[in-house]
Each structure stands twice: as structure tokens, then as C-alpha cells.
C-alpha positions in Angstrom: 0.1 0.0 0.0 2.8 2.5 0.9 5.5 0.9 -1.1 8.0 0.2 1.7 11.2 -1.8 0.7 11.7 -5.0 2.5 14.6 -3.3 4.4 12.6 -0.4 5.6 9.7 -2.7 6.5 12.2 -4.5 8.6 13.2 -1.3 10.4 9.6 -0.4 11.1 8.8 -3.9 12.3 11.9 -3.9 14.5 11.0 -0.4 16.0 7.6 -1.7 16.9 9.2 -4.8 18.6 11.6 -2.5 20.4 8.8 -0.5 21.8 7.1 -3.6 23.2 10.4 -4.7 24.8 11.2 -1.3 26.2 7.7 -0.9 27.7 7.8 -4.4 29.2 11.1 -3.4 30.9 9.6 -0.1 32.2 6.6 -2.1 33.4 8.9 -4.6 35.2 10.8 -1.7 36.8 7.7 0.2 38.1 5.3 -2.6 39.0 6.4 -3.0 42.5 6.0 0.8 43.1 2.8 1.4 41.2 1.0 -1.9 41.0 -0.1 -3.7 37.9 -3.6 -2.2 37.7 -2.2 1.3 37.4 0.3 0.2 34.7 -2.5 -1.7 32.9 -4.7 1.5 33.0 -1.8 3.5 31.4 -1.3 0.9 28.7 -5.0 0.8 27.9 -5.2 4.5 27.7 -2.2 4.7 25.5 -3.6 2.0 23.2 -6.9 3.6 23.0 -5.5 7.0 22.4 -3.0 5.9 19.9 -5.8 3.9 18.1 -8.0 7.1 17.9 -5.1 9.1 16.5 -4.3 6.3 14.0 -7.9 6.3 12.8 -8.0 10.1 12.4 -4.6 9.9 10.5 -6.0 7.3 8.1 -9.2 9.2 7.5 -7.3 12.4 6.9 -4.9 10.6 4.5 -1.8 11.6 6.3 0.3 8.9 4.6 2.7 6.4 5.9 4.6 8.6 8.4 1.4 10.0 9.8 0.3 6.5 10.7 3.6 5.0 12.0 3.8 7.0 15.1 0.3 6.3 16.5 0.7 2.7 15.4 3.9 2.5 17.4 2.1 3.8 20.4 -0.6 1.1 20.0 1.8 -1.6 19.5 4.3 -0.5 22.2 1.5 -0.3 24.8 1.4 -4.0 24.5 4.5 -4.0 26.8 2.4 -2.4 29.5 -0.9 -4.3 28.9 0.1 -8.0 28.4 2.3 -8.6 31.5 0.0 -6.7 33.9 -3.3 -8.0 32.5 -2.0 -11.5 32.6 -0.7 -11.1 36.2 -4.0 -9.6 37.4 -6.0 -12.3 35.6 -4.0 -15.1 37.2 -3.5 -13.6 40.6 -6.3 -15.3 42.2 -6.1 -18.6 40.2 -2.7 -20.0 41.1 -3.9 -23.4 41.4 -5.2 -23.3 37.9 -2.6 -21.0 36.3 -1.7 -23.3 33.5 -5.4 -23.7 32.4 -6.0 -20.0 32.9 -2.9 -19.0 30.8 -4.0 -21.4 28.0 -7.5 -19.7 28.1 -6.0 -16.3 27.8 -3.8 -17.4 24.9 -6.8 -18.9 23.1 -8.9 -15.8 23.5 -6.0 -13.7 22.1 -5.7 -15.9 19.0 -9.5 -16.2 18.6 -9.9 -12.3 18.7 -7.1 -12.1 16.1 -8.9 -14.6 13.9 -12.1 -12.6 14.1 -10.4 -9.2 13.6 -8.3 -10.0 10.6 -11.2 -10.5 8.1 -12.8 -7.3 9.4 -9.7 -5.3 8.4 -10.1 -6.9 4.9 -13.6 -5.6 4.7 -12.2 -2.1 4.7 -10.5 -2.7 1.4 -6.9 -2.9 0.4 -6.6 0.6 -1.0 -6.1 2.5 2.3 -5.4 2.1 5.9 -8.8 3.0 7.1 -10.0 -0.6 7.6 -7.0 -1.4 9.7 -7.3 1.8 11.7 -11.0 1.3 12.2 -10.7 -2.1 13.7 -7.7 -1.1 15.9 -9.6 1.9 17.1 -12.8 -0.2 17.8 -10.8 -2.8 19.7 -8.8 -0.1 21.6 -12.0 1.7 22.7 -13.7 -1.7 23.4 -10.7 -2.8 25.5 -10.6 0.4 27.5 -14.4 0.3 28.1 -14.1 -3.3 29.2 -11.3 -2.4 31.6 -13.3 0.5 33.0 -16.4 -1.7 33.5 -14.5 -4.5 35.1 -12.6 -2.3 37.5 -15.3 0.3 38.4 -15.0 1.0 42.0 -11.6 -0.7 42.4 -8.8 1.2 43.9 -5.1 0.5 43.7 -3.9 -1.6 46.6 -1.8 1.4 47.9 -4.9 3.5 48.2 -7.0 1.0 50.1 -7.4 1.5 53.9 -5.3 -0.9 55.9 -7.0 -3.1 58.5 -6.2 -2.1 62.1 -3.4 -4.1 63.6 -4.4 -6.2 66.6 -2.1 -7.7 69.2 -1.5 -11.3 68.9 -2.8 -13.6 71.6 -1.0 -16.7 72.3 
């Protein structure tokens, strides 16, 4: 669509992969201080925001470079979303962690299998189809996160139970 050479496509692909790795490392460094829920919220907001800018750029016909930056934000945010969402999902299912992890992986691949043909419905002559699906999934993911965590507060903000003296 945009005529990238194989070499330049490799650079773009590598930059996106580097974004995931970099934000995964940032997540690992910050999770003990901020908690996984806050990092997940940041990643979900970055993904949805980047997806909205991506859609606007595709609709405005900004060209390749106008799409690569917001696409990088969407892709790199996976480094914040994936580890923290998985940790939170598995936190209370330790005895079934293998099965729960398999279910998470199956859900990811299933969603990808459904999303891929939807992108194709947008036609192959512009990035609007891709951007529309990414924006819809970003908004849907953020809305789901908000609905499932409504009323939740980060652990650091929750009141502590009063300490009682031990009786022997």
C-alpha cells in the first residue's frame, strides 16, 4: 500500500518490537512501586488514544509517516498491557494458572482470527479498515477495563486493616 522496501519494512517492524520490549522493561521496573492495575490502565489509555489518532490519520490521508507514530504507540503499549493484564488475571487462580494461561492465549488468537477478516472488509486501497478495527478494539478494551474495574482502587490506596495484638 505504501511501497516500503523490505529493508525499511524490517526497520519499522523492529521499531515496533523494540517498543514492546522497552515498555515491558519499564513495566517490570515500576510494577512494585505502582502496582499492575495502574500500569494496565496506562497501557489501555495509551492504546486507545494511539488507536484514535491512528484512525484520524488514516481518515485524513496523512500517509505512511502520519500512521507509523500512532501505530507505534498502540503496538508498544502491549508491553504495559500484556504482562499486567496476565498477572492480574492469574493472581487469584494460582492452582489453575496453566489452564487459565491457556485460556488467555486462546482468547487472544480467537480475537485475532475474528479481527483479521474485518480489516479486509475495509478494502486494500487505504489504511482506514485497519485503523477502524484497531480503534474499535482499543475503545472496546478500554471500556471493558473501566467496566470490570469500576470501584476498584489500587492496593496502595485501600485502607489498611487495624493491627491487633496477637494472643498466644
